[in-house]
C-alpha positions in Angstrom: 37.1 26.9 -68.6 36.0 26.2 -65.6 31.9 27.3 -64.9 31.3 28.0 -62.2 29.4 26.1 -59.5 26.7 27.2 -57.8 26.6 26.6 -54.1 23.7 26.1 -52.0 23.7 27.3 -48.3 24.1 24.0 -45.6 21.2 23.3 -44.6 19.8 19.6 -43.0 17.6 17.9 -46.2 14.0 17.0 -45.2 14.9 12.9 -44.7 17.9 14.5 -42.4 15.6 16.0 -40.4 12.9 12.9 -40.5 15.7 10.9 -38.8 16.5 13.0 -36.1 13.0 13.5 -35.0 12.4 9.4 -35.0 15.0 9.5 -32.5 13.7 11.5 -30.7 10.6 10.2 -30.0 11.5 6.4 -29.8 14.3 8.0 -27.3 11.3 10.0 -25.3 9.3 6.8 -25.3 12.2 4.8 -23.8 12.6 7.2 -20.9 8.7 7.8 -20.4 8.2 3.7 -20.6 11.0 3.6 -18.1 9.8 6.3 -15.8 6.9 4.0 -15.5 8.5 0.3 -14.9 10.4 2.1 -11.9 7.5 3.7 -10.7 5.8 0.3 -10.7 8.2 -1.8 -9.5 8.3 1.5 -6.5 5.2 0.5 -5.5 5.3 -2.7 -5.5 8.7 -3.1 -3.1 7.0 0.4 -1.0 3.7 -2.6 -0.8 6.3 -5.4 0.4 7.8 -3.5 3.0 4.7 -1.7 4.3 3.2 -5.6 4.4 6.3 -7.0 6.2 6.0 -3.7 9.0 2.4 -4.5 9.4 2.9 -8.4 9.4 5.2 -7.5 12.7 3.3 -5.2 14.6 0.5 -8.0 13.9 2.4 -10.6 15.6 3.5 -7.8 18.6 -0.4 -7.3 19.2 -0.7 -11.0 19.3 2.1 -11.3 22.0 0.7 -8.6 24.2 -3.3 -9.0 23.9 -3.3 -13.3 23.3 -5.3 -13.2 19.8 -4.7 -11.6 16.6 -6.7 -8.6 15.8 -10.0 -9.1 14.5 -10.6 -12.5 15.9 -13.6 -13.3 18.3 -11.4 -13.0 21.7 -10.8 -8.9 20.2 -13.5 -6.6 18.1 -17.3 -7.8 19.8 -16.6 -11.3 18.5 -16.5 -10.5 15.6 -14.0 -12.1 13.2 -11.8 -9.7 10.6 -12.6 -11.3 7.0 -11.2 -10.4 3.6 -14.9 -9.4 1.9 -14.6 -5.9 2.5 -12.1 -3.0 4.0 -13.5 -3.8 7.3 -10.1 -5.6 7.9 -7.9 -3.1 7.4 -10.1 -0.3 9.5 -9.8 -3.6 12.0 -6.3 -3.0 11.6 -5.7 0.1 11.9 -7.5 0.8 15.1 -6.0 -2.6 16.7 -2.5 -1.5 16.1 -2.7 2.6 16.5 -5.6 4.4 17.4 -6.7 2.1 20.4 -3.4 2.8 22.0 -3.2 6.4 20.9 -6.8 6.6 23.2 -4.7 4.7 26.2 -1.8 7.0 26.4 -4.0 10.0 25.6 -5.4 12.2 29.0 -8.3 12.9 26.9 -10.0 9.5 26.5 -10.5 7.6 29.9 -9.4 4.8 29.6 -12.4 2.3 29.8 -13.0 -1.2 28.8 -9.7 -1.8 28.5 -9.6 -5.8 28.8 -10.2 -6.3 25.4 -8.5 -3.2 23.7 -4.5 -2.4 23.1 -2.9 -0.4 25.2 -0.2 1.0 22.9 0.9 1.8 19.8 2.3 -1.1 17.5 2.9 1.0 14.6 3.4 4.5 14.5 3.9 5.0 11.4 -0.3 4.9 10.8 -0.5 7.9 12.8 -2.7 9.8 10.3 -1.4 13.6 11.7 1.7 12.7 10.5 1.7 10.3 7.5 4.3 10.4 5.5 4.3 7.4 3.7 1.1 7.5 2.7 -0.5 4.2 5.1 -3.4 6.7 6.3 -5.2 9.5 4.7 -4.0 12.3 6.4 -5.9 14.1 9.1 -4.9 17.4 11.5 -7.4 16.8 14.1 -5.6 16.4 17.4 -7.3 13.4 18.5 -7.3 10.8 14.8 -10.5 9.1 13.1 -11.1 6.0 14.8 -12.8 5.3 10.7 -9.5 5.3 9.2 -8.3 2.6 6.9 -4.8 1.4 6.5 -4.4 2.0 2.5 -1.5 0.7 0.2 0.6 2.8 -2.5 -2.3 2.0 -4.8 -4.6 3.8 -2.5 -7.4 0.6 -1.8 -7.4 -1.0 1.7 -5.1 -3.7 2.4 -6.8 -6.8 3.0 -6.6 -9.3 6.1 -7.9 -12.5 7.2 -7.6 -14.6 10.4 -8.4 -18.2 11.4 -10.4 -20.6 9.7 -11.0 -17.8 6.5 -6.9 -18.0 6.2 -4.5 -20.0 4.1 -1.8 -19.4 6.5 -2.4 -20.8 10.2 -2.1 -17.1 11.9 -3.1 -14.8 9.3 -3.0 -13.1 5.9 -2.0 -9.6 5.2 -2.3 -9.1 1.4 -2.7 -6.1 -1.2 -4.4 -6.1 -4.6 -2.1 -4.8 -6.6 -2.6 -2.3 -9.4 -5.4 -3.8 -10.8 -7.3 -3.5 -7.5 -8.4 -7.6 -8.0 -7.9 -10.4 -6.0 -8.5 -14.0 -5.4 -7.5 -15.4 -2.3 -9.3 -18.1 -2.3 -7.5 -19.0 -5.9 -4.0 -18.8 -5.1 -3.4 -19.4 -9.0 -6.0 -17.2 -10.6 -5.0 -14.6 -13.1 -6.6 -11.3 -11.2 -3.9 -12.6 -7.8 -1.0 -12.3 -10.7 0.0 -8.4 -9.2 -1.1 -9.3 -5.4 1.2 -8.8 -2.7 1.3 -10.9 0.2 2.0 -12.2 3.1 1.3 -16.2 2.4 
C-alpha cells in the first residue's frame, strides 16, 4: 500500500529569498559605485579640456597684447596671484568681458591701450554658458565680476610671472577636494589637481 504524499505548494524558502536579495543589493552597489566613478572621470576630463582651451586663449591674448593677462603690463600694474579667486576673475575679464565691451555699441571704447579688443573664448559668455564655466546671467551686458569655475564649482587658479612654476603661466583646478599646494608639487593635497604645469 502506498501512502499518499503531501504536496506542498511551490514556494521560495527563506534562504532562497535572502540569496536573491543579497545578489540584488550587490548589483545595485556595483552600479551606484560605477556611476560615481564615471561621473568623477567625466568631471576630470572636462577640466582637462577647459584648461587646454583656457591655455590656448591665454596664449592668443599674449600674442595680441604682448603680455599675459594679469601681468604688470595689464590690469593697472597688478600681477595675478593664485592666493585667491581674483585671478580667475582677471582671466574672465581679459578673455571675454573686455572684448565684449569693445564690440558692444552701448559701451564706448575708452582706455583700450591695455585692454583686449576681441573675445578670446566665447564659451565664457554667461548668457549662453552651456559648459558651466561661469554662473549664468540673463543681463544684456554680462557682469564684470564673474569668475571662471571648474566642474566642481571652485575657481580656476592662475598665476604668472615670478610666482609661476612654468616660465609663462600656471593654470589649474584644485580638483574634487578643493585643496591645492601649488608651490609644493608632491604634496598630498595636489593628488587630484588638474594642471598645465
